[in-house]
N, C-alpha and C positions, 0 to 999 in steps of 0.2 A: 091494738091495731097493728103495731110493729111486730109483736110476737106472732100474730096470725100470718103476716106477710112472710116472716122467716120460715114458718111452718110450711106454707105453700111453696116457697122457694126450695126448701129442703126436700119436700115430697117430689117436686118436679125434677130436682137433681138426682134423687134416688131412682126415679122412673127412667131417666135418661141413662144412668149408669147401668141399670138392669137391662135396658134395650141393647146397650153396647156389649155387655157380657154375653147376652143371648146371641148376638150377631157373631161374636168371636167364637163361641162354642159351635155354632152352625158352620162357620168357615173352617174350623179345625176338623170337624167331622167330614166335611166335603173333601178336604185335602187327604184325610186318612183313607177314605174310599178310593180316591184317585190313585193314591200310592199303592193300595192293595191291588188295583186293577192293572197297574203298570207291569209289563212283562219283567219277571225277575231274572230270567236267564236268556242269554243270547247264544245260540248254538254256533259251533265252528262253521257249519255249512252256511248259515246266514251271514257270517263275517266274510267268508270266501266269496259268496254271491255279491255282497255289497262292494268288496274290493274289485271284483271283476267288472261290475257296472261302472265303477269309478275309472278303471283303466280304459274301458271302452270309450267313455266320454272324453277323457284326456287325449286318447289316440285320435278321435274324430276332430277334436279341437285343433290338433296340430296340422290338420289338413285344410284348415280355413285361414284366410287372410283378410285383412281389413282393406276395403276398397278406398283408395285415396280420394275419390271424388265424393262418395256419399257416406263413407264411414261404416257401412254395413259389413257384416262378416259374410264372405262368399267362399265357395270352394276354391282352393288354390289352383285348380286346373282352369278356372275361369278368369284368372288374373293374368294380364299381359303387360309387360313394361314397354311403353312407347314414348319416344321423345317427342317434343312439341313440333319439331320440323319433319317428323316422319310422314312420307307420302301417303301412308294409310289414312292419316288424319285429314289430310288435304282433300281427299276424295269424299270424306264424310262431313266436311265443313257445312254447318247450318242444319244438319239432320241428326246430330247426336242428342240423345236423351240426357237428362240431368246427371246420370251416372257416367255418361260417356266422356 
């Protein structure tokens, strides 16, 4: 009875090992296919275009500021510095939105 149990356990272990090896083979093949499909060369024009897009994004980001009321990025031409006692604020008292 003990020998039969060991045989069953051994067969189960071998089956699990075989499943694991098959899984690893399939994973290796999938990675090989993905590696072959990956672009091998990046042209100079692609690099220049990518750098140009990056420079455009950085340039646009420098023209935005953080609103001190709501924390959102807004165009720097829409940001105004106003003191608490500024008469402009007194005329708007009670009617400002959360960003005001």
